C-alpha positions as CSV (number, residue, x, y, z in Angstrom):
1,P,-3.4,20.7,-4.2
2,V,-0.2,19.0,-5.2
3,P,1.6,19.8,-7.8
4,S,0.9,17.8,-10.3
5,M,5.0,16.9,-11.6
6,V,5.4,15.9,-7.6
7,M,2.2,13.6,-7.8
8,D,3.4,12.0,-10.8
9,H,7.0,11.2,-9.4
10,I,4.5,9.6,-6.0
11,I,2.2,8.3,-7.9
12,T,5.6,6.5,-9.9
13,M,7.1,5.6,-6.9
14,L,4.1,3.4,-5.5
15,R,3.6,2.5,-8.7
16,V,7.2,1.0,-8.8
17,G,7.0,-0.3,-4.8
18,S,3.7,-1.7,-5.6
19,T,5.1,-3.7,-8.3
20,D,8.0,-5.3,-6.6
21,V,6.0,-6.0,-3.3
22,A,3.5,-7.8,-5.0
23,Y,6.2,-9.8,-7.8
24,S,8.0,-10.8,-4.6
25,L,5.2,-12.1,-2.4
26,L,4.1,-14.1,-5.8
27,K,7.5,-15.7,-5.8
28,L,7.4,-16.2,-2.2
29,T,3.9,-18.1,-2.3
30,G,5.4,-20.1,-5.5
31,T,3.5,-18.9,-8.1
32,P,4.9,-19.5,-11.5
33,V,5.6,-15.1,-12.5
34,S,7.7,-13.3,-14.6
35,R,7.8,-9.7,-14.9
36,D,8.3,-6.7,-17.2
37,G,7.8,-2.9,-15.3
38,Y,4.6,-2.7,-14.6
39,L,3.3,-6.3,-16.1
40,I,2.9,-9.3,-13.7
41,F,2.9,-12.2,-16.4
42,F,1.2,-15.4,-14.8
43,P,0.2,-18.3,-17.3
44,E,-2.9,-17.5,-17.9
45,M,-3.3,-14.1,-17.6
46,I,-1.3,-10.3,-17.5
47,V,-1.7,-8.2,-14.4
48,E,-1.0,-4.7,-15.1
49,V,-0.1,-2.4,-12.2
50,A,-1.7,0.8,-13.8
51,E,-1.1,4.4,-12.5
52,E,-4.9,3.8,-11.2
53,C,-3.6,1.2,-9.3
54,S,-0.7,3.2,-6.8
55,G,-3.0,3.3,-4.2
56,I,-2.4,7.3,-4.4
57,R,-6.0,8.3,-2.7
58,S,-5.4,6.2,0.2
59,S,-2.3,6.6,0.9
60,M,-2.9,10.5,0.6
61,A,-5.3,9.6,3.4
62,L,-3.2,7.7,5.7
63,F,-0.5,10.8,5.3
64,L,-3.1,13.0,6.4
65,T,-4.1,10.3,9.4
66,S,-0.7,10.2,10.1
67,L,0.0,13.8,10.5
68,V,-3.3,14.2,13.0
69,S,-2.4,11.4,14.8
70,G,1.1,12.6,14.8
71,Y,0.6,16.0,16.1
72,M,-1.8,14.9,18.3
73,F,-0.1,11.9,20.5
74,L,3.7,12.7,20.0
75,K,5.0,15.5,21.5
76,K,9.0,15.0,19.6
77,P,9.3,16.6,16.5
78,W,11.6,13.7,15.4
79,K,8.9,10.8,16.5
80,R,6.4,12.9,14.4
81,I,8.7,12.7,11.0
82,V,9.3,8.9,11.5
83,L,5.2,8.2,11.9
84,L,4.8,10.5,8.2
85,L,8.1,9.1,6.7
86,M,6.3,5.3,8.0
87,V,3.3,6.1,5.4
88,V,5.5,5.4,2.4
89,P,6.5,1.3,2.8
90,I,2.9,0.8,4.6
91,S,1.6,2.0,1.9
92,V,3.7,0.4,-0.7
93,L,3.3,-2.9,1.6
94,R,-0.8,-2.4,1.8
95,N,-1.1,-2.2,-2.1
96,G,1.4,-5.3,-3.2
97,L,-1.2,-7.1,-0.4
98,R,-4.0,-6.0,-2.5
99,I,-2.4,-6.4,-5.9
100,L,-1.4,-10.2,-4.8
101,I,-4.6,-11.2,-3.2
102,L,-6.4,-10.3,-6.2
103,S,-3.6,-11.6,-8.6
104,L,-4.5,-14.8,-6.8
105,L,-8.4,-14.8,-6.7
106,G,-7.6,-14.6,-10.9
107,M,-5.6,-17.0,-11.1
108,Y,-7.1,-19.6,-9.2
109,V,-11.0,-18.3,-8.2
110,D,-12.2,-16.3,-11.1
111,I,-10.1,-13.8,-13.9
112,S,-12.7,-11.6,-12.8
113,F,-11.4,-10.6,-9.5
114,V,-8.5,-9.0,-11.8
115,G,-10.9,-7.1,-13.9
116,D,-13.9,-5.1,-13.5
117,N,-15.2,-7.0,-10.1
118,I,-16.8,-5.5,-6.9
119,A,-14.1,-7.2,-4.9
120,H,-11.4,-4.8,-7.1
121,R,-13.4,-1.5,-7.2
122,R,-14.5,-1.7,-3.9
123,G,-11.9,-4.3,-2.0
124,G,-9.5,-0.8,-1.1
125,V,-11.3,-0.2,2.3
126,F,-10.0,-3.3,4.1
127,F,-6.8,-2.3,2.6
128,F,-7.4,0.8,3.9
129,A,-7.9,-0.7,7.7
130,L,-5.2,-2.8,7.4
131,S,-2.9,0.2,6.9
132,V,-4.2,2.2,9.4
133,L,-3.9,-0.2,12.0
134,L,0.0,-0.9,10.8
135,L,0.2,3.1,10.9
136,F,-1.7,3.0,14.8
137,S,1.3,0.0,15.5
138,V,3.9,2.0,14.6
139,L,2.4,5.0,16.4
140,W,1.6,3.1,19.9
141,L,5.8,2.1,19.4
142,L,6.5,6.5,19.2
143,R,4.1,7.2,22.0
144,D,5.5,8.8,24.7
145,R,5.8,6.9,28.1
146,K,5.6,8.8,31.1
147,A,7.1,7.2,33.8
148,R,5.9,4.9,36.4
149,H,6.1,5.5,39.8
């Protein structure tokens, strides 16, 4: 297991990054929001990016996926390291998009989307699939190409 001090640091990094991405995307959509730390304020609701919202479980799964796929498909160590390092921005982007979509659904459709809603609880699978797709796109770009004659 990962030491709790290291895990706490990773969770904090994912939380901060995800909140930054979500807030920036919300501003880009023209949504009236403000922010204080992990709290995003909307006109009629407040969204907190809690520790549980860090995406740590799916990020760990993505890390293991990148470790195995890098070992299987990439020969050069530097390419394997690049693939592993890409897990962080992909995880932060994935989580930021999830927060963005749930927040917009909560604001414009039904506030339960930011609470105890099935889309909130079970929607992570879709976003994990998106992050795997992004990871494999990076893998495809890094792949070892053989010379064609």
